N, CA, C and O atoms as a GROMACS GRO file, in nm:
protein
  344
    1MET      N    1   0.557  -1.225   0.518
    1MET     CA    2   0.584  -1.199   0.664
    1MET      C    3   0.486  -1.071   0.684
    1MET      O    4   0.443  -0.989   0.602
    2PHE      N    5   0.470  -1.084   0.807
    2PHE     CA    6   0.349  -0.980   0.854
    2PHE      C    7   0.411  -0.864   0.907
    2PHE      O    8   0.336  -0.797   0.978
    3THR      N    9   0.517  -0.825   0.895
    3THR     CA   10   0.583  -0.699   0.973
    3THR      C   11   0.672  -0.620   0.867
    3THR      O   12   0.715  -0.680   0.769
    4SER      N   13   0.694  -0.504   0.886
    4SER     CA   14   0.772  -0.420   0.832
    4SER      C   15   0.895  -0.483   0.747
    4SER      O   16   0.948  -0.585   0.789
    5LYS      N   17   0.936  -0.425   0.635
    5LYS     CA   18   1.065  -0.490   0.572
    5LYS      C   19   1.166  -0.403   0.601
    5LYS      O   20   1.126  -0.287   0.590
    6VAL      N   21   1.295  -0.414   0.638
    6VAL     CA   22   1.416  -0.320   0.650
    6VAL      C   23   1.488  -0.375   0.574
    6VAL      O   24   1.494  -0.498   0.574
    7ILE      N   25   1.578  -0.279   0.470
    7ILE     CA   26   1.683  -0.304   0.457
    7ILE      C   27   1.802  -0.259   0.481
    7ILE      O   28   1.813  -0.149   0.428
    8ASN      N   29   1.903  -0.292   0.540
    8ASN     CA   30   2.034  -0.226   0.558
    8ASN      C   31   2.139  -0.214   0.460
    8ASN      O   32   2.181  -0.314   0.400
    9SER      N   33   2.183  -0.100   0.440
    9SER     CA   34   2.292  -0.078   0.349
    9SER      C   35   2.406  -0.014   0.454
    9SER      O   36   2.398   0.001   0.576
   10THR      N   37   2.512   0.019   0.365
   10THR     CA   38   2.602   0.041   0.454
   10THR      C   39   2.614   0.190   0.508
   10THR      O   40   2.703   0.221   0.587
   11GLU      N   41   2.515   0.283   0.461
   11GLU     CA   42   2.502   0.396   0.494
   11GLU      C   43   2.336   0.430   0.563
   11GLU      O   44   2.323   0.500   0.663
   12THR      N   45   2.230   0.373   0.498
   12THR     CA   46   2.115   0.421   0.550
   12THR      C   47   2.032   0.270   0.608
   12THR      O   48   2.080   0.158   0.593
   13GLU      N   49   1.904   0.298   0.675
   13GLU     CA   50   1.821   0.187   0.689
   13GLU      C   51   1.691   0.235   0.614
   13GLU      O   52   1.630   0.336   0.650
   14VAL      N   53   1.648   0.150   0.495
   14VAL     CA   54   1.492   0.176   0.437
   14VAL      C   55   1.414   0.126   0.466
   14VAL      O   56   1.428   0.004   0.470
   15HIS      N   57   1.283   0.184   0.505
   15HIS     CA   58   1.192   0.131   0.545
   15HIS      C   59   1.096   0.120   0.421
   15HIS      O   60   1.072   0.212   0.343
   16LEU      N   61   1.036  -0.030   0.412
   16LEU     CA   62   0.974  -0.015   0.266
   16LEU      C   63   0.820  -0.057   0.275
   16LEU      O   64   0.752  -0.075   0.174
   17GLY      N   65   0.761  -0.072   0.426
   17GLY     CA   66   0.644  -0.090   0.446
   17GLY      C   67   0.606  -0.217   0.474
   17GLY      O   68   0.690  -0.300   0.510
   18LEU      N   69   0.478  -0.247   0.461
   18LEU     CA   70   0.426  -0.368   0.515
   18LEU      C   71   0.394  -0.459   0.389
   18LEU      O   72   0.360  -0.407   0.283
   19SER      N   73   0.405  -0.582   0.404
   19SER     CA   74   0.375  -0.679   0.305
   19SER      C   75   0.269  -0.700   0.249
   19SER      O   76   0.182  -0.734   0.330
   20PRO      N   77   0.232  -0.696   0.139
   20PRO     CA   78   0.106  -0.720   0.057
   20PRO      C   79  -0.010  -0.826   0.125
   20PRO      O   80  -0.132  -0.811   0.122
   21VAL      N   81   0.042  -0.901   0.166
   21VAL     CA   82  -0.037  -1.008   0.271
   21VAL      C   83  -0.082  -0.963   0.394
   21VAL      O   84  -0.185  -1.009   0.444
   22PHE      N   85   0.006  -0.850   0.464
   22PHE     CA   86  -0.050  -0.804   0.589
   22PHE      C   87  -0.155  -0.686   0.539
   22PHE      O   88  -0.264  -0.669   0.594
   23ILE      N   89  -0.117  -0.623   0.452
   23ILE     CA   90  -0.212  -0.514   0.392
   23ILE      C   91  -0.358  -0.563   0.372
   23ILE      O   92  -0.459  -0.503   0.409
   24ARG      N   93  -0.352  -0.704   0.295
   24ARG     CA   94  -0.454  -0.768   0.255
   24ARG      C   95  -0.552  -0.821   0.407
   24ARG      O   96  -0.672  -0.805   0.431
   25ALA      N   97  -0.470  -0.871   0.468
   25ALA     CA   98  -0.530  -0.871   0.604
   25ALA      C   99  -0.583  -0.788   0.693
   25ALA      O  100  -0.681  -0.822   0.761
   26LEU      N  101  -0.520  -0.660   0.705
   26LEU     CA  102  -0.582  -0.549   0.763
   26LEU      C  103  -0.698  -0.517   0.660
   26LEU      O  104  -0.795  -0.457   0.705
   27MET      N  105  -0.696  -0.542   0.558
   27MET     CA  106  -0.812  -0.462   0.458
   27MET      C  107  -0.930  -0.576   0.498
   27MET      O  108  -1.044  -0.532   0.516
   28SER      N  109  -0.912  -0.703   0.512
   28SER     CA  110  -1.004  -0.800   0.539
   28SER      C  111  -1.075  -0.787   0.683
   28SER      O  112  -1.194  -0.804   0.711
   29LEU      N  113  -0.955  -0.750   0.776
   29LEU     CA  114  -1.016  -0.745   0.915
   29LEU      C  115  -1.112  -0.615   0.937
   29LEU      O  116  -1.195  -0.612   1.027
   30ARG      N  117  -1.096  -0.527   0.863
   30ARG     CA  118  -1.166  -0.388   0.875
   30ARG      C  119  -1.295  -0.386   0.781
   30ARG      O  120  -1.364  -0.285   0.766
   31GLY      N  121  -1.321  -0.513   0.718
   31GLY     CA  122  -1.408  -0.510   0.623
   31GLY      C  123  -1.396  -0.405   0.487
   31GLY      O  124  -1.495  -0.347   0.442
   32ILE      N  125  -1.291  -0.394   0.442
   32ILE     CA  126  -1.263  -0.315   0.325
   32ILE      C  127  -1.206  -0.378   0.186
   32ILE      O  128  -1.087  -0.402   0.163
   33LYS      N  129  -1.308  -0.398   0.104
   33LYS     CA  130  -1.283  -0.479   0.005
   33LYS      C  131  -1.204  -0.398  -0.101
   33LYS      O  132  -1.197  -0.275  -0.104
   34LEU      N  133  -1.141  -0.492  -0.193
   34LEU     CA  134  -1.070  -0.431  -0.325
   34LEU      C  135  -1.168  -0.371  -0.419
   34LEU      O  136  -1.139  -0.269  -0.482
   35SER      N  137  -1.279  -0.429  -0.432
   35SER     CA  138  -1.378  -0.363  -0.514
   35SER      C  139  -1.413  -0.245  -0.475
   35SER      O  140  -1.441  -0.164  -0.563
   36ASP      N  141  -1.420  -0.208  -0.344
   36ASP     CA  142  -1.455  -0.081  -0.303
   36ASP      C  143  -1.357   0.013  -0.307
   36ASP      O  144  -1.381   0.134  -0.305
   37ILE      N  145  -1.245  -0.036  -0.313
   37ILE     CA  146  -1.133   0.079  -0.339
   37ILE      C  147  -1.139   0.102  -0.475
   37ILE      O  148  -1.142   0.221  -0.505
   38ALA      N  149  -1.142   0.016  -0.573
   38ALA     CA  150  -1.169   0.020  -0.705
   38ALA      C  151  -1.273   0.121  -0.753
   38ALA      O  152  -1.252   0.214  -0.830
   39ARG      N  153  -1.388   0.086  -0.694
   39ARG     CA  154  -1.477   0.183  -0.746
   39ARG      C  155  -1.477   0.325  -0.701
   39ARG      O  156  -1.533   0.416  -0.761
   40GLU      N  157  -1.406   0.337  -0.587
   40GLU     CA  158  -1.408   0.465  -0.538
   40GLU      C  159  -1.284   0.558  -0.604
   40GLU      O  160  -1.283   0.681  -0.608
   41ARG      N  161  -1.174   0.464  -0.656
   41ARG     CA  162  -1.072   0.531  -0.757
   41ARG      C  163  -1.101   0.518  -0.893
   41ARG      O  164  -1.021   0.560  -0.977
   42ASN      N  165  -1.232   0.451  -0.934
   42ASN     CA  166  -1.265   0.435  -1.069
   42ASN      C  167  -1.177   0.376  -1.151
   42ASN      O  168  -1.139   0.421  -1.259
   43VAL      N  169  -1.130   0.233  -1.081
   43VAL     CA  170  -1.025   0.176  -1.166
   43VAL      C  171  -1.047   0.033  -1.167
   43VAL      O  172  -1.165   0.003  -1.152
   44THR      N  173  -0.970  -0.058  -1.180
   44THR     CA  174  -1.027  -0.204  -1.187
   44THR      C  175  -0.960  -0.280  -1.061
   44THR      O  176  -0.860  -0.235  -1.005
   45ARG      N  177  -1.021  -0.393  -1.023
   45ARG     CA  178  -1.001  -0.456  -0.876
   45ARG      C  179  -0.848  -0.488  -0.913
   45ARG      O  180  -0.756  -0.455  -0.839
   46GLY      N  181  -0.831  -0.551  -1.026
   46GLY     CA  182  -0.723  -0.596  -1.072
   46GLY      C  183  -0.596  -0.503  -1.066
   46GLY      O  184  -0.483  -0.551  -1.058
   47LEU      N  185  -0.624  -0.352  -1.071
   47LEU     CA  186  -0.527  -0.243  -1.070
   47LEU      C  187  -0.471  -0.256  -0.926
   47LEU      O  188  -0.352  -0.263  -0.896
   48ILE      N  189  -0.584  -0.257  -0.839
   48ILE     CA  190  -0.604  -0.240  -0.687
   48ILE      C  191  -0.507  -0.334  -0.605
   48ILE      O  192  -0.458  -0.318  -0.494
   49THR      N  193  -0.490  -0.469  -0.720
   49THR     CA  194  -0.410  -0.579  -0.655
   49THR      C  195  -0.277  -0.583  -0.674
   49THR      O  196  -0.193  -0.638  -0.604
   50GLN      N  197  -0.260  -0.503  -0.804
   50GLN     CA  198  -0.110  -0.477  -0.865
   50GLN      C  199  -0.056  -0.380  -0.768
   50GLN      O  200   0.063  -0.393  -0.739
   51VAL      N  201  -0.126  -0.282  -0.711
   51VAL     CA  202  -0.074  -0.142  -0.640
   51VAL      C  203  -0.014  -0.243  -0.514
   51VAL      O  204   0.103  -0.254  -0.477
   52ILE      N  205  -0.137  -0.313  -0.460
   52ILE     CA  206  -0.094  -0.383  -0.332
   52ILE      C  207   0.000  -0.482  -0.328
   52ILE      O  208   0.046  -0.531  -0.224
   53ASP      N  209   0.038  -0.519  -0.468
   53ASP     CA  210   0.160  -0.637  -0.469
   53ASP      C  211   0.271  -0.543  -0.524
   53ASP      O  212   0.375  -0.606  -0.541
   54GLY      N  213   0.280  -0.430  -0.554
   54GLY     CA  214   0.384  -0.360  -0.565
   54GLY      C  215   0.426  -0.343  -0.711
   54GLY      O  216   0.519  -0.272  -0.752
   55ASN      N  217   0.349  -0.414  -0.777
   55ASN     CA  218   0.372  -0.422  -0.953
   55ASN      C  219   0.351  -0.275  -0.997
   55ASN      O  220   0.447  -0.226  -1.057
   56ILE      N  221   0.247  -0.200  -0.980
   56ILE     CA  222   0.210  -0.088  -1.015
   56ILE      C  223   0.223   0.024  -0.906
   56ILE      O  224   0.190   0.008  -0.788
   57GLN      N  225   0.269   0.126  -0.953
   57GLN     CA  226   0.289   0.236  -0.867
   57GLN      C  227   0.178   0.361  -0.886
   57GLN      O  228   0.173   0.438  -0.982
   58SER      N  229   0.084   0.362  -0.759
   58SER     CA  230  -0.006   0.445  -0.797
   58SER      C  231  -0.055   0.541  -0.649
   58SER      O  232  -0.150   0.509  -0.577
   59ARG      N  233   0.029   0.652  -0.627
   59ARG     CA  234   0.035   0.720  -0.517
   59ARG      C  235  -0.124   0.755  -0.460
   59ARG      O  236  -0.155   0.749  -0.341
   60PRO      N  237  -0.209   0.788  -0.561
   60PRO     CA  238  -0.341   0.832  -0.506
   60PRO      C  239  -0.416   0.681  -0.428
   60PRO      O  240  -0.473   0.670  -0.320
   61THR      N  241  -0.387   0.583  -0.528
   61THR     CA  242  -0.453   0.482  -0.462
   61THR      C  243  -0.375   0.396  -0.326
   61THR      O  244  -0.428   0.320  -0.245
   62LYS      N  245  -0.232   0.441  -0.337
   62LYS     CA  246  -0.201   0.386  -0.178
   62LYS      C  247  -0.212   0.486  -0.089
   62LYS      O  248  -0.177   0.468   0.027
   63GLU      N  249  -0.261   0.600  -0.128
   63GLU     CA  250  -0.318   0.703  -0.042
   63GLU      C  251  -0.468   0.667   0.028
   63GLU      O  252  -0.504   0.674   0.145
   64LEU      N  253  -0.512   0.642  -0.048
   64LEU     CA  254  -0.686   0.594  -0.045
   64LEU      C  255  -0.677   0.468   0.066
   64LEU      O  256  -0.741   0.470   0.171
   65ILE      N  257  -0.593   0.366   0.030
   65ILE     CA  258  -0.592   0.261   0.105
   65ILE      C  259  -0.543   0.273   0.253
   65ILE      O  260  -0.587   0.210   0.349
   66ALA      N  261  -0.443   0.364   0.251
   66ALA     CA  262  -0.367   0.421   0.387
   66ALA      C  263  -0.510   0.519   0.467
   66ALA      O  264  -0.530   0.524   0.588
   67LYS      N  265  -0.564   0.564   0.398
   67LYS     CA  266  -0.693   0.664   0.461
   67LYS      C  267  -0.786   0.583   0.527
   67LYS      O  268  -0.826   0.601   0.642
   68ARG      N  269  -0.842   0.430   0.399
   68ARG     CA  270  -0.959   0.384   0.450
   68ARG      C  271  -0.895   0.258   0.573
   68ARG      O  272  -0.973   0.183   0.631
   69LEU      N  273  -0.786   0.256   0.590
   69LEU     CA  274  -0.729   0.162   0.687
   69LEU      C  275  -0.717   0.238   0.823
   69LEU      O  276  -0.732   0.183   0.932
   70GLY      N  277  -0.686   0.382   0.803
   70GLY     CA  278  -0.690   0.477   0.905
   70GLY      C  279  -0.505   0.457   0.987
   70GLY      O  280  -0.469   0.469   1.104
   71LEU      N  281  -0.429   0.422   0.858
   71LEU     CA  282  -0.279   0.422   0.887
   71LEU      C  283  -0.226   0.539   0.805
   71LEU      O  284  -0.279   0.585   0.703
   72PRO      N  285  -0.121   0.578   0.859
   72PRO     CA  286  -0.021   0.669   0.785
   72PRO      C  287   0.003   0.602   0.636
   72PRO      O  288   0.004   0.480   0.622
   73TYR      N  289   0.019   0.684   0.537
   73TYR     CA  290   0.076   0.637   0.432
   73TYR      C  291   0.224   0.544   0.455
   73TYR      O  292   0.251   0.428   0.423
   74GLU      N  293   0.306   0.650   0.526
   74GLU     CA  294   0.430   0.555   0.544
   74GLU      C  295   0.434   0.418   0.604
   74GLU      O  296   0.516   0.334   0.566
   75VAL      N  297   0.353   0.399   0.690
   75VAL     CA  298   0.331   0.252   0.747
   75VAL      C  299   0.300   0.162   0.666
   75VAL      O  300   0.335   0.047   0.692
   76LEU      N  301   0.230   0.187   0.554
   76LEU     CA  302   0.195   0.091   0.482
   76LEU      C  303   0.318   0.086   0.372
   76LEU      O  304   0.387  -0.014   0.355
   77TRP      N  305   0.330   0.187   0.314
   77TRP     CA  306   0.400   0.183   0.164
   77TRP      C  307   0.571   0.240   0.204
   77TRP      O  308   0.664   0.244   0.124
   78GLY      N  309   0.576   0.274   0.330
   78GLY     CA  310   0.726   0.321   0.326
   78GLY      C  311   0.704   0.491   0.312
   78GLY      O  312   0.600   0.556   0.325
   79PRO      N  313   0.840   0.536   0.280
   79PRO     CA  314   0.837   0.671   0.238
   79PRO      C  315   0.772   0.707   0.139
   79PRO      O  316   0.754   0.628   0.046
   80ARG      N  317   0.717   0.851   0.137
   80ARG     CA  318   0.660   0.860   0.009
   80ARG      C  319   0.759   0.934  -0.069
   80ARG      O  320   0.845   1.012  -0.029
   81PRO      N  321   0.730   0.890  -0.200
   81PRO     CA  322   0.826   0.909  -0.330
   81PRO      C  323   0.782   1.084  -0.355
   81PRO      O  324   0.683   1.151  -0.326
   82GLU      N  325   0.914   1.112  -0.425
   82GLU     CA  326   0.882   1.241  -0.461
   82GLU      C  327   0.792   1.272  -0.568
   82GLU      O  328   0.742   1.385  -0.571
   83ARG      N  329   0.764   1.189  -0.653
   83ARG     CA  330   0.701   1.167  -0.785
   83ARG      C  331   0.695   1.024  -0.813
   83ARG      O  332   0.789   0.948  -0.838
   84GLU      N  333   0.528   0.991  -0.804
   84GLU     CA  334   0.495   0.864  -0.837
   84GLU      C  335   0.370   0.888  -0.946
   84GLU      O  336   0.301   0.989  -0.951
   85ALA      N  337   0.357   0.767  -1.034
   85ALA     CA  338   0.257   0.785  -1.140
   85ALA      C  339   0.110   0.773  -1.076
   85ALA      O  340   0.088   0.703  -0.977
   86ALA      N  341   0.031   0.834  -1.131
   86ALA     CA  342  -0.119   0.863  -1.074
   86ALA      C  343  -0.201   0.715  -1.108
   86ALA      O  344  -0.320   0.702  -1.077
   0.00000   0.00000   0.00000
């Protein structure tokens, strides 16, 4: 799905951000390569993939991707967590 995901509960509506497919599409359209993000963060390309897919949490990596895309963190990933692994 290419739009934001929203989960409705009995009391709140939680915005989960954009789908990994849509994030990758935005990166591709803007000429941003996973390897560029990996090099800038000094991590592997595989780690970047895992972050985008939601399998690994890395706020600094998510913030860099958002910055490079020129979008607010919350648009891509949903609300910022209070604490998330580096």
